[in-house]
C-alpha positions in Angstrom: 0.0 0.0 0.0 2.1 2.9 -1.3 1.9 6.1 0.5 1.2 4.5 3.9 2.7 6.3 6.9 3.6 3.6 9.4 5.4 4.3 12.7 6.1 1.7 15.4 6.5 3.0 19.0 8.5 0.4 20.7 11.2 -0.5 23.2 14.2 -2.5 22.1 14.0 -5.5 24.5 10.2 -6.0 24.3 9.1 -9.4 23.0 5.8 -7.8 22.3 7.4 -5.2 20.0 9.5 -7.9 18.3 6.2 -9.6 17.3 5.2 -6.5 15.4 8.6 -6.2 13.8 8.4 -9.8 12.5 4.9 -9.2 11.1 5.9 -6.0 9.3 9.1 -7.6 7.9 7.1 -10.7 6.7 4.8 -8.3 4.9 7.6 -6.1 3.5 6.1 -3.0 5.1 8.4 0.0 5.4 8.0 1.9 8.7 9.6 4.4 11.0 10.9 2.9 14.3 10.5 5.2 17.3 12.3 4.0 20.4 10.5 4.9 23.6 11.8 5.7 27.1 9.4 3.8 29.3 10.5 5.7 32.4 9.8 9.1 30.8 7.0 8.4 28.4 6.8 10.6 25.3 3.8 12.8 24.6 3.3 10.8 21.4 3.0 7.5 23.3 0.6 8.9 25.8 -1.4 10.4 23.0 -1.5 7.2 20.9 -2.1 4.8 23.8 -3.8 6.9 26.6 -5.5 3.8 28.1 -2.5 1.5 28.9 0.3 3.9 28.1 2.4 1.0 26.9 4.4 -0.1 23.8 4.1 -1.3 21.2 1.8 1.0 19.3 1.5 0.9 15.5 0.5 4.3 14.1 -0.9 3.8 10.6 -1.7 7.1 8.8 -2.1 8.8 12.1 -4.4 6.2 13.6 -3.0 4.1 16.5 -3.4 0.3 17.0 -2.5 -1.0 20.4 -1.7 -4.5 22.0 0.8 -6.6 20.1 -1.5 -9.5 19.1 -4.2 -7.1 17.9 -1.5 -5.2 16.0 -0.3 -8.4 14.2 -3.9 -9.2 13.3 -4.3 -5.7 11.9 -1.1 -6.0 9.9 -2.3 -9.3 8.5 -5.7 -7.8 7.4 -4.3 -4.5 6.0 -1.4 -5.9 4.0 -3.2 -9.1 3.0 -1.6 -9.6 -0.4 1.6 -11.1 1.0 2.6 -13.8 3.6 -0.8 -14.5 5.3 -0.3 -15.1 9.0 -3.7 -16.2 10.1 -5.5 -19.2 8.3 -8.6 -18.5 6.2 -10.6 -21.3 7.9 -12.6 -19.7 10.8 -11.9 -22.6 13.2 -8.2 -22.7 12.5 -8.1 -18.9 13.0 -9.8 -19.3 16.3 -7.3 -22.0 17.3 -4.4 -19.7 16.3 -5.8 -16.9 18.4 -6.2 -19.3 21.4 -2.6 -20.5 21.3 -1.3 -17.0 20.8 -3.3 -15.9 23.9 -1.8 -19.0 25.7 1.7 -17.7 24.9 0.8 -14.3 26.5 -0.9 -15.8 29.6 1.6 -18.7 30.3 4.9 -18.4 28.4 5.4 -14.7 29.1 4.3 -14.8 32.8 6.2 -17.9 33.8 9.3 -16.8 31.8 9.3 -13.5 33.5 9.0 -15.1 36.9 12.1 -17.2 36.2 14.4 -14.2 35.8 12.7 -12.0 38.4 12.6 -14.4 41.4 14.9 -16.8 43.3 14.5 -20.0 45.3 11.2 -21.8 45.5 9.3 -19.2 43.4 11.8 -19.6 40.6 11.7 -23.4 40.8 7.9 -23.3 40.6 8.1 -20.9 37.7 10.5 -23.2 35.8 8.2 -26.2 36.2 5.1 -24.2 35.1 7.1 -22.8 32.2 8.2 -26.2 30.9 4.8 -27.7 31.4 3.3 -24.9 29.3 5.9 -25.3 26.6 5.1 -29.0 26.4 1.5 -28.2 25.8 2.5 -25.8 23.1 4.8 -28.5 21.6 1.8 -30.9 21.5 -0.1 -28.3 19.4 2.9 -28.0 17.1 3.0 -31.8 16.5 5.1 -32.7 13.5 4.4 -29.6 11.5 7.4 -27.5 10.5 5.7 -24.3 11.8 2.7 -23.6 14.0 1.3 -22.1 10.8 1.7 -25.5 9.0 4.0 -25.2 6.0 4.7 -21.5 6.5 5.3 -19.1 9.3 2.1 -18.2 11.0 0.4 -16.2 13.7 1.4 -18.5 16.6 5.0 -18.6 15.5 5.1 -14.8 15.4 3.5 -14.7 18.9 6.1 -17.2 20.4 9.3 -16.4 18.6 10.3 -13.2 20.5 10.4 -15.3 23.7 12.8 -17.7 22.1 15.5 -15.1 22.1 14.8 -14.7 25.9 15.2 -18.4 26.5 19.0 -18.1 27.0 18.4 -15.6 29.8 15.8 -17.9 31.4 18.1 -21.0 31.2 21.2 -19.2 32.4 19.5 -17.5 35.3 17.3 -20.5 36.2 20.0 -23.1 35.5 18.0 -25.5 33.3 17.8 -26.6 29.7 14.6 -26.1 27.6 15.7 -28.1 24.6 16.1 -31.3 26.7 12.3 -31.1 27.5 11.0 -29.6 24.3 13.2 -30.6 21.3 10.6 -30.2 18.6 9.6 -26.7 19.8 13.3 -25.6 19.8 13.8 -27.1 16.4 10.8 -25.1 15.1 12.2 -21.9 16.6 15.6 -22.5 15.0 13.8 -23.2 11.6 12.0 -19.9 11.9 15.3 -18.1 12.6 16.5 -19.1 9.2 14.0 -16.5 7.8 15.5 -13.0 7.5 12.2 -11.5 8.6 12.7 -13.3 11.9 16.4 -13.1 12.5 16.6 -9.4 11.8 13.6 -8.7 14.1 14.9 -10.6 17.2 17.5 -9.3 19.6 20.8 -11.1 20.5 20.1 -13.5 23.4 23.4 -12.5 25.2 22.3 -8.8 25.2 18.9 -9.7 26.6 20.6 -11.9 29.3 22.9 -8.9 30.3 19.8 -6.7 30.4 18.0 -9.3 32.7 21.0 -9.5 35.0 21.0 -5.7 35.3 17.3 -5.7 36.2 17.9 -8.5 38.7 20.6 -6.4 40.4 18.3 -3.5 40.7 15.7 -5.8 42.3 18.3 -7.0 44.7 18.2 -10.6 43.4 21.9 -10.9 42.4 
């Protein structure tokens, strides 16, 4: 869609922002990236997302779209002539939305608890995290991607957390691939796509960031 003005309000380490970056890259959409200071929120961010005051926000021709999964759906609908992310079948679409929501409610929450807690809380979070990944791996089955033969909506929802796995594993002292080899193989397969590899952050940098936050929380 020539002439579109697209701006992404984002923060570099956000897995939610990375989802949007993957979707835009898959669709070949050119956009302006606007890094936000989450401690000193810009007038633009407060104007474009006055309800939650959070990133990411996609601003398309002056109109904001908020919440990462909703933004990815929006991108899929607006730029529908290339790389469809959601299936056309209504039931399969509903299932995709269910599992993407599962990623938000389980994978994000338990993953965050791993690197922001210690002791028993961390051990419980590790167990819940692996249990959740195993459920997700069951949904993947023997398909190359959650989207079937091509990268899909659930892949886009999950992949940004994959680059955080190194931080979870190092801080929590456990190995995800040992429990979920098919899931990790799928993530590695996705990383071979330029739209994914260029949208995700270096796991080492994210680990360093997590350690810095842990020190501020008095956990190190």
